[in-house]
Phi, psi and omega in degrees: 000176177291335183264331186214153163261137174246112180263121182255119178250146182217161178275064180298150004274355183297316178064041181255341180232141183225143174234159184232133175243128183251129180241118182284129180258003185256001181285170175298151184304332182269010179242144177234115183245112182235132180239127177266122175281118185285345183289148173252122186255154168272176180298315181293324180292320180288328175295318178296321179297316180293323176297319179295319178295318179297318180294319181290339181248021183300324183288341182248019177108357177073214182230143177218150181280131179272309179191163170259141183212171186249357179170158178262120176285318179159186182235140181216156179220142179247267180250345181239231185277179182278155173237156176236127179256129185239150174271114184259340176220146181212164175213137180288137180240343180202155176229116182237115178057033181087003181250128179275142170247131184246151170257142177284127180252335179199148178226164177220136179250125187240135174287134185273314190287145188285356176293339175229151177289159184304333183238023184293155179265139180267163173298121186299337183267359183280156176299322181301315180295322181293315180293321179296320178296320178297318179297319183285351174289341174285107186278100181285355180270002178243109170071027174245134189225160177204165174214142180281329190237351181240133181279097183282356175278354181238159179283165178301318180301315180295316182297331184267347186236346184252165177268113180296326182294330183277312189260333177073191183282160177276106186296342178300330186249010178264099188283343179252024183301312182298323181291330179278328179296329178304326185261320192246006176100152185289321186278322186244008187306309185281351178264352180298145183295339177274344183282141179233095182299135181252129178256138177254129180163237184207138175221131175209154182220135180231151179257130181231156173243117182239112180053040177084358179254129180273128182227157171257136171246119183245132178244125178235123176243122182250121178266133180287143177271351179276130179056039181278157178166171182287158178301144184077327179280331177234121179221157172073219188228156174256180186294342180270357179092006178271136184258158177287156176052043181279118181226129173258121183248131182232131175249120181247129177244129182217149177285140180291337180286349183258125178263310185269160173290335194252140176249185178294141180109209184291167180304140179062033182279347184289117182273007188269014173233129175232153182219136175237125186240135172222156184237140175230153178187171179294152180299128187284062174231165177276096180217157182218167170226141180282106182288345180276349180290130182285353179293138178294342177234080181300146180297149179261133181239129172272107188283320183229131175257107181258110183295342181259356179048051186297314182295320178296324178297317177297321179298313182287333172302316179294321178298317180296321179293322183280323189234357182069193185238157002280158177259119183259119181255117175261109185263117187259001187282164185291139180266330181230132180216149175295313174249112186302122174229278179295327181297336174297318179291321180300315181296313182292321182289325177298319177295323179298310181297317180298319180293313183292325183295335181291346178259001183251144175296163188303319183278359180244003183294150180281128176272119180250108180256116181263118181223106181289095185295324180296317180290319181295325182288345180269352182284000000 
C-alpha cells in the first residue's frame, strides 16, 4: 500500500504456515520502522488478511504485489530514505544432511519510503544516485550463498555438537550483518527469524563412487568480513588480531545413502559424515606491499616492529577459541632469496612464534612448520 509494505513469509514449499512483516513507508527518511506480527497464519487466514488490507486502502490505491523473493539481504540508507535488497533468484548448489545450500542468482533493491515509488528513478547527478550505483556494483550473484536450515557460517562439527540457540552464528562470515542490524537490532539482528545471513566464498558438491560406495564430497570456503580487501591492498594483521585474506575451508564427505545427520542412538551418532577443516590467512604481522608498483613482485615492508607481538597474540587467541589446540602453522613462504622479500617475514614470524610459545603450556604450543613451497616445486 502507499503507507506500508507487507512482507509475507511462508514455510515453502509446503506453504502451510505464514508470518507477516510490516514496514512503515510514512516515517521520516532517516527512520526505519518495522513491526513483526507474532501471529502464525494459515493460507486461508493470510488471504483474508490481504483482502482486508486491500479493502481498507481502496481509497488510496489498494494493495499490489511488488515481487516474489526468497530472502531479505538487508536494509540500507545513503542520503535519503531506506532501501530493501531482496533475493529474487536462487539455485541449489549443495545438500548436506538434508539441508540445502543456495547460491544467489539475482537481487532487487526497492525504495521503502512512499515519497518515491518502489522502482522510481533518481536524478542521475544526485549523491543518492551515485551512492546507490556504488552499492549495486557489489555483485551479489557471484560467490554469495545462504541456507534456510543449516548454519553455513559454522563447521559441520560445530553444527552437530553445539547449541545454536546459545552461541548463534559466526559473525566473522556474515557479510550482510550490518544491513540486518539496521532492521532487527545490533545484538539479535542476524538471529532474527526474518534475517537471512549471507556467506561470501565458495560452495560446490560432487558425486563420487569409491569402491562401489557412492559419496558426496562438499567443499565450503568461508571468507572473513574482518580486515577484508583486495590482494596487495590488504596484507598482514590489524590491531584486533584479524588477518587479511582470511579463509576457512571445509571438506565434507558423506554417504549418498544417508539423508540426515543423525542415526539411531544419541545425538550426532551417524558416522557417515566426516569433515576436514583448515584455515588460511595472511601472516599475522604488520606488513604491506605497494600495490601501485608495476613490479610483479612488489617489495615487502615491515611497518611496525612490535617486540610483544600483541596483534599476533590476539590472532592465535582467536584460533584457539575456534579450533582448540594444538595449532599447526604450515608456512609456505621462501626461506632463501637473492633479494630478501618473503624471507624477511619468515624471520620475523619465526621470532613471533618462539616468543608466544614461551607463555603456552607444552601441550598447547604452536607448531610452526617451515616448508619452502617454491623450492620444493622446482625439485
